[in-house]
N, C-alpha and C positions, 0 to 999 in steps of 0.2 A: 447037814447043812446044804448039801447039793440040792436036796428037794426044796429047801427054803428058797435058795437062789433061783431055782427054776420057776417056782411059783411067782416070785417077784417079777421076773422077766415076763411071765405069762400075763400078769395083770397090769403091767406097766402101760400098755396101750390104752386100757380103759381108764387108768388114772390120768394119762395125758389128755384124753378126750375131755374128762371132767375138768381138768385144770384149764384147758384151752378155751372151753366155752363158758366156764362159770361166770366170767366177768360180763358176758353179753347175754347169757340166757337167764339171768336173774329176773324173776317176776315176783312182784309183791301184790298181794290181794288187799284191797281197800274196802272196808265195809261201807254201806250206803251212808250218805251224809245224814247226820242227825241220829244215827242208830244208837240205841242205848240211852236216849234222853239227852239232857243238857250236858254241859262240861266241854272240855277241849275235844277237838276232832280226833278221830282215830289216827294213830301214828305220831301223835305229838307228845313230847315229854316236856313238862314245865321245867324251867331252870332250877337247878339244885344248888343251893348255897354251899352244900358240903362237897361239891366237886363231882357231880354225876357225869354221865357221858355227854360229850359235846356233839353238835351237829344233829342231823336228822336221826330219830330213833328207829322208826319204821318197824317192820316185822322182823322175826328171827332170820338172819341172813349170813351165817358163817360160810366162808368159801375156802376150799383147799387150793392155795396159790403159793408161788415162791415167796420165801421170806425175803427181807429187804437186802441183806448183805451176807456174804460168807467171809469170815475173818481168818479161818484156819482149816487146813486139811492135813491129817496125819495118817499114813498108811503103815501098818505094822504087820509083821509075819509071825504067826504062832509057831511054837517048836514041838508041840505034842500033837499026835494024830487025833482026829483028822485035822491036818494043817489048814489054816485059814489065813486070808489076808483081811485084816480088820481095818475099816476106814472110819475114822472119827472126824467129825466136822463140827466146827463152831461157827456161830454167826450172830446176826442181830435182827430182831423183829422191830418193826417201826414203833410199836407201842405195847402197853400192857394188853392182856386179853388173848394173846396168841397161845395155841396149844398144839400138841401132837407133831412136833418137828420130826421129819422123816426124810430119807433119801430115796429117790425114785429114779431108776435108769431110763434114759431115752429108749424108746422101743423101735430101733431100726436094725437090730441084729448086731453082730460083732463088727466093730469098726476096723477100718483098714490099718489104722495106726496102733491098734491094741490099747487104746486109751478108753477106760471106762468112764462114760459121760453120765453124770448124775445131776438131778435137780434137788435143791434144798427146799422142801415143801413144808408148809404149816397150815393149820386151820385158823382162819382169821377171827377176830372178835365179832360178836353178834351185832354190836353197835359201834358207832364212831367213837374214837378215843381222843382225849386231850393229848396234845404234844407234851409229854413229860419226860422224854428221853428214850433212847433205844434200849431194848431188853435183850440180854444174852440168851441164846438158844444153842442146843447141841443135839446131835444124832449120831448113831453108829450103824454101819452097814457091813455085812460079812460076805466074803467071796471065797469060794473054794480055790486054794492056792494053785491047783493044776490048770486053771483057766488061762494062765499065762498073760496076765494083765501087766503092761509095761508102765502104766501110769493111771492117774485118776484126775478127772476134771469135774469140778462142782460149780453149778450155776445158781445164783440167786437172782432176785429181780434187778438189783443194781450193779452186780459185778459177777465175775467168774474167777476161780482160782484153780491152779493145776499143779499136781505133783508129777514130775517127769521121771521119777525112778521109784522102785519099790524095794525096800521100804524107803520112805521119804516124808518130808514135811514142807508145807508152803504156808506163808502167813500174809495177811493184808492189813495194813494200817489204815483204818477208815477215819478220815478227817472231814466228815460231813456234818453240817449243822443239824442237830436233831430238833431244833426249834423249841426246846424246853424253856428258853429265855427270850423268845421272840416278841412276846407281848410288850407293846409300848415302843418298840423300835420301828424305824422307817424301812419299808421294803423298797429295794432298788433292783430293777430289772437288768438283765445282762445288756451291756453296751450303753447303758444310760447312767452309769456311775461306777463306783467301786466300793469295796468293803471298807469298814472303818467302825469306830465306836458309835454305838447307837444305830447301826445299820444292819439289816439283814439282806445280804447280797444274793441274788438268785443263783449265781455260779457256785455258791457254797452249800446249796440245798440239795436234797436227794433229787434224782433225775425226773421224778414225776411230782411236780408241785403246781398248785393252782392259786394265784392271787385273785381275789374277788373284790373289786372296787365297788363303792356304793351305787354307781350307775350301771354296773355290769350284770347281765343275766348269767345263768349257768347252763352248761350243756354237757353231754357225755354221760358216763356211767354214774348212777346214784351212789353205788358202793364200790370204792376202789381202795382197799385197805392199805396199799402202799403209796397212796397219794396224800401229800400234805396240803391242806387247804388253809389259806391265809385270808382272813376277812379284814379288809382295810377301811379306814375312815377317809374323809375327803382330803386329808393331808398325807395319805399313803402310810399312815401309822397302822401297825397290826393290832387289832383289838381282839382277835380270836385266832387260835391255831389248833387244828385238829386233823386227825387221820380219818379218812372216810371208812 
């Protein structure tokens, strides 16, 4: 397992580079207008009454990025040789379609406080997904017990969780609106109202949300799988909710 751990640390820098630039380096090729004869333009998916992907379909575009939340971290010590510290992490993905949950250490060498700092990473869906509720995810990471780790910190997109002793457990109770019941409710921005029946209050949403009114354009990344998009009508009622 020492060799496995060494290899993980050796490739962590490359993984971080991929993670750090994936959101901004995404490029999508678009065939010439009219290519392939008549019909819808390239990159367009007609509405699917059976509940297909929401939002822009585009080309294949999975990203390896942090999952939305970490909900639990447990560090165990094995008793048979070779002795290991096993780190089990649970969390939430924003939507269906995520895969390959894994734990990747930050690549800055051994920390001064002997806390192992990990990122909770997953492979995002290829297309935008309807807001139908968060999806549980989990991953395991093994460390040679002789490396003298005093604790473990795990970071997701929306939060971080730390175990300060080994063995040990830490849990987080996520009380964020997953927007699976947002359609038909009125969106209220922070400072302009409060939560209540029939209201989706911005302060109850995940940290990266984007309300889009009928008169508003859009800017920023085309594909940000941890961002919830809320399409509003002229009365600020939500008519569509999807994760990019």
